[in-house]
C-alpha angles and dihedrals in degrees: 000000000000118000112269094014092115093063130071113278121229120205108208138173120224113221123221135191132025097348090060093054090048093045095049090050091052093041091056094043093048092044089058095042096048098031096242129137093030094177131063137271099050114230114275115262114245143160111235109225102172146337125230132196115256103293097211110181091356097072093108089050090054091047091053092050092050092047091050094049093043091059089058098050122079121214112284125216111241124202120196113221103178145317145235133199129219120201129200130017095014102039093193138148114208119199113196118221131199110261098229124180090250092054094045091047091052092049090049092051092053093045093048091051094046095043088071089068092061090228099099114119123214 
């Protein structure tokens, strides 16, 4: 069994561009203000798309599906609209993004492809 294949799998998008600069600035400021993320480096910023059940022996199948879908989707503009901060035990900073048609369409494409595996949560 591949390492990590016994835990839930999170499909995330990694933002690029101006929103990342803005988000890292806020992440650091809020981490200091609320006493979260006490160790460096700060967690990577990401946009959670979906959660899957532990894939077990099917991890490589999931990777192929994600790679296939990713080749079909062009970069999507992301606009941050606000944030919230969760203290113990979660220690998380949530940045809200505008749910544009492009973003929702991309999420739907990934979910439709992954739903065929029977591992999609939700």
